[in-house]
N, C-alpha and C positions, 0 to 999 in steps of 0.2 A: 461377490463384487470386491475387487481389491481396494484397500484404502488409498487415498490420493493426497497429493500435496502440490501446490502451485507456487512458482517463484516469479512468473513473468506474465503480468496482466495489467493493462492500463485501465484505471478505474473508470474514467469517463467512457472508455471504449467497451466497458462491460455492461453498459445500460441495455437491458433487454428491450426489444421493440415495444412490448406492451407497457413498460414503464415510461419509455420516451413518449408514447402516444398520450399517456395520462398527464405527463408534464406539459406536453404541447397544448392539451385542452386547458390546463391551468393558466397558461400564458397566452392563449389565443393564437397559436401558430398552426400552420397547415403542414402536416407531415407528408402529404401526397407525393412530393418530388423525391422523397428519401425512403419512405416505407410503403411497400405495396404487398398486400396479402400477408401482413404480419411479419414481413422480412425486409431488412435493409437492402436498398438497391444502389449499386454503383458498378462501373465498368472498367475503371483504371485507377491508378494511385491518386490522381488529382480528384476524381469524383468520390473516391473513398474518403479523402480528407474533407471534402465538402460535406458529406453526410455526417462524418464524425464531428465536425465543428458545429453543424446545425444542432445535433443532439446534445453536445456538451453545453451549448448555450442555453439549454432548457433547465440546467441545474444552476440555480442562482442564490438560493438561501441556505442557511446552515441546515435547516430541516430537509431540504432537497438532497443535500450531500449525505446526511445521515441515512436517509431513506435508500439512496443509491448503494451505499456500502452494505447496509443491512440486507437489502434485496439480493445483492450479488453473493455475499458470503453464505446467506441462508440457502440459496439455490445450489451453491457448491457443496455444502454439508449434506443436502438432500441426495447428492450424487456420490457420497462417500468420501468427501474431502475432509481432512482433519486440520489442514494448515493452508493459509493463503497469504501471499505477499502481493500487494498491489502497488503500481507506480502512481504517484500523485504528482500534480503539476501546479506549483505556485502561480505560474503564468495564467492557467485557467481560472484560478481563484481571483486574481487581479482583474481579469477580463469580466468576471461575473460580478465585480464590485464588492468582493469580500476580501478581508485581509488573509494572507496565507495562513496565519494562525487560526482564525475562525474556521476556515475551510478544512484545515488539517484536523482540528479538534472535532469538527462535525463528522468527518469521515471516521475518526476514532470512536465517536459515540455510536455510529452505525455498526462498527465492528463489534463493540461490546454488546449491543443488542442482539446481534447474530450469535455471539458466543453464549449469551444467557439462554437462548432458545435451543441451541444445537451443540454447544461445546467446541465449535471450530475456533482455532486460534488465528488471529489476523495481525499482520504488521504492514507498515508503509515504507516505501522507498521513495524519497523525494527526488524528482528528476528535473534536470535542466533540459532545454530543447535546443538542439544544434542550430536549427534555422532561425531561432530568435536571437542568438548571438552570445558571445563569450561573457559579456557583463552580466547578462541575465542568468547564465549558468552559475557564475560565481555568487550572485545574489541568492540563488536557490541553495547553493552549498552552505552559505553563511546561515540561511534560515534553518536548514536541516540541522546544522550543528548547534543552534541556539534555541530551537523552538520548545524544547523541554517536554514534548509529548512522548511518553514512554513507548508508544507504539511505532514511533519513527525510529527505525533501526538501520536504514540503509540510504545510500545516495547513488544516483545513476544519471546517465545522459542518454536521451532518446532523440527522436526527430530524424530529419533527412540526413542520412549518412553521406550524401554527396556534398554537404556543406561543411566547411571548417576542417581543421586538422587536429589530430589527437593531441599534439603537443600544446595546442591552445587551451586545453582543459586541465592541464597538470595542476595549476594553482587551485582550481575548484576542488579537485579530488584530494589535494593535500589538506585543505580546510576540513573536508569530510573525514578523512582518515585520522587527523589529529583529534577529532571529536569522538573517535571510536566507532564510527559508522561502517557498516559493510559496504563494499565497493563492487558495483557492476556497471557495465557500459554496453550499449547496443553496438554491434559491429558484425560485419560479414553476413548481411542479409541482402540488401539491394545492391551493395557493392561487393567486390571480390575479397579474396583472402588477405589482401594487403591491409585492410582496416583492422582485421583481427590481430595481425602482427604488430601494427602500430599501437593498438590498445595495450597489448602485453608489454611492449617496449616502454611506452610513456606513462601509462596509467597504473599498471600492475594490479589489475582487478583479481578478485578470487573467482568471479563469475563473468561470463560474457553473455549478453542478451543476443540470442540466435547463434551466431558463430559458425553456422553450417557451411558457409563458403570456404572455410578453412580446408575443406576436403580437396580443394584445388591445389594444395601444396602439402605433399607428404611430410616434409620436414616440419612444417608448422603443426600438423596433426600430432606428430611425435612429441613436439614441445608441449602442446596442450595436455597430452597424456602424462608426460614426465612431470610437469609442474602441478598436476592435479587441478587444473582449471575446470570449473563446472560450466557446461553449456546449457543455457536455457532454451531448449529447442521447442519450436512451435510448428510442427509439420502441417497442420491444417491451414494456418496462415500462409506458410510458404507456398503451398499449392494454389491457394486463392489468389495470391499476389503474383503467381507465375514465376517465383524464384526458381522453382523446379517444375517440370512439365507434369509429372505424375508421382504418386507415392513410390512407384517402382524405381524412380530416379532419385528419390530422397536419400541423403547420405546418413540418416540416423543410424541404420544398422552398421554401416561401414565405420562410422566414428566410434560407435560402441565397441565394435570388434577390434579397433585399433587401441583400445584401452582408455578412451576418453570418458569422462564422467558426463553422462547425458541425463536430462530431465525432460518431462513432457508438460507443455503449457499451452494456454489458449489465446494469449496475446490480446486481441480485441474480439472476444468470442462471437457475439451476434453478427458482426460485420463479415466474418469469415464463415458463417453458417456452422459454427462449431461450439464446443463446450469442453471443459476439462474431461468430462466423462467420454465425450466423443474422441478426444485425443488418445485416451487409453484404449478405446475400442478400435480406433484406426491402427494403433500400434500392434494390437492383437491380430487384426485382419491382414495388414499389409507388411508388417515386420516380423510376423510369426512369433510374437512374444507371448509366453505363457503367463498365467496369473502370478507365478513365482517370480518371473523376470520383471513383471510390472511392479510387484511389491518392492523389488530391488531398486527400481527407478524412483519410487516414492521414498525409499530409505536414503538414496543419494540426495534427493531434494531436501529432506529434513536435515541431513548432516550438513548441507550447504546453506541452510536457512540463516538469515540474519536475526538470530534470536538468542536469548540468554541460555546458559548451560542447563539450568533447571527445567525450563520449558522444553528445550530440545530433548532432554532425557525423558520427560513425561510423554512427548510425542512418539519417541522411539519405542517406549514401553507399550503404548497403544498399538503401534504397528506390529511389534513382536507378539503381542497378545492376540491380535487378529490372525497372525500367520499360523498359530498353533491349531 
């Protein structure tokens, strides 16, 4: 089994159905509309968001969030992952009645518990949400820059790509960049190649969340390859959300063949009936990737990770040791 690393997963969206059911029992909520036969139920992007928000609302205390991070990273490690970056959301914290700092420190505590048990390294990318607005995104950037948690190493923007313009977020990303945080932004998922180009022009990220719609513009694909931008690809999520009709239509192999740096990620795994392990299995099955090719994808992810040089070297040494 090849070692794995993940750069693109929303922590609230990583809550497994059995954990959500336990949380619902704790808070006296009925999961029936959203979970059936141990699986999340939704039929379009709007109902997906409804299920997501229902589940996210069941994590309310510091211990709830510590349990969530511990549960997810431990499950990843069981499937051969040695590194995990998760997107965190100060907006969710505030909605839950916690301060962003209490929420972030609790998630960090869960990551440390998982590391103590399994050796997996975890880091957090604080994210602003496009459909919440520019002020909220800048607030998230200021929090990320000042929170002082050593596991917060990146800043990003997620949410509905159809809202807002990339240039609206320049100031937020400047705040994050000045603080030495890694920069990533969701683009080219539900909307076309134009959002990817706008992200490169205005935000200058080292990584793009998704980015797969770049395939619609060959000049842009060349630019991504030439600039060494890393794409956080989530094939299972793309098929579930009907960004592409089938794995045969998915541009992952074409982007890789064009020289783009690609990685495999699970996005919101239980909602898309996937996991990081399944993403690697799908790539083997549908993209004809060998174990050696999958190990190279893991290496790309670790090299692109928002982590200090010493930790990165240790992770690469683990990967090289496994390859022998």
